[in-house]
C-alpha positions in Angstrom: 21.9 12.6 -8.7 19.9 10.2 -6.5 21.9 9.1 -3.2 20.7 5.6 -4.2 22.0 3.6 -6.9 19.3 1.9 -9.3 20.5 -0.7 -12.1 17.1 -1.8 -14.5 16.2 -4.5 -11.6 15.6 -1.6 -9.2 13.5 0.1 -10.9 11.5 -2.9 -11.8 10.8 -3.6 -8.2 9.9 -0.1 -7.5 7.1 0.0 -10.6 5.7 -3.8 -9.7 5.4 -1.6 -5.6 3.8 1.4 -6.0 0.6 1.7 -4.5 -2.3 4.5 -4.9 -0.7 6.0 -1.9 2.3 6.6 -3.4 0.5 8.9 -6.1 1.2 12.7 -7.0 -1.2 12.6 -9.5 -0.8 13.5 -13.1 1.0 16.5 -14.8 1.0 17.9 -18.4 5.0 17.5 -19.5 6.0 20.9 -20.7 8.6 19.5 -22.7 6.0 16.7 -24.8 2.7 17.8 -24.1 2.2 14.1 -22.9 0.4 13.3 -19.7 3.3 12.1 -17.0 2.2 9.9 -14.1 3.4 10.8 -11.4 4.4 8.8 -7.8 6.5 9.5 -4.7 7.3 6.1 -2.9 10.7 6.0 -0.5 13.3 4.1 -1.5 16.2 3.1 0.9 15.5 6.0 3.0 15.5 8.4 0.4 12.3 10.0 -1.2 12.2 10.0 -4.8 9.1 10.7 -7.8 9.0 8.3 -10.3 7.2 9.9 -13.5 5.8 7.4 -16.2 4.3 8.5 -19.3 2.9 5.3 -21.1 2.9 5.4 -25.2 1.4 3.1 -27.6 4.2 0.7 -27.6 6.5 1.5 -24.4 6.6 3.3 -21.1 9.2 5.9 -20.2 10.4 5.9 -16.4 12.3 8.5 -14.9 13.3 8.5 -11.3 14.6 11.4 -9.5 15.2 12.6 -5.8 12.0 14.1 -4.7 12.8 18.2 -5.2 9.0 19.4 -3.8 7.2 19.2 -7.2 10.0 20.1 -9.7 8.7 17.9 -12.7 
């Protein structure tokens, strides 16, 4: 669990401030076979990773505490 509490506004703020330097590339999801775009920003002093999956009518977003490349 993240030590930083995130609500919907926090998630939108994080996503809107992502930079190319935060990119950790993309990985193929073992569960769905979809490409996940992975970012590793620092939020409130905690290193997290954000996974984004782009679908036709939605974007799936998942935030996790950075655990050394665990996707």
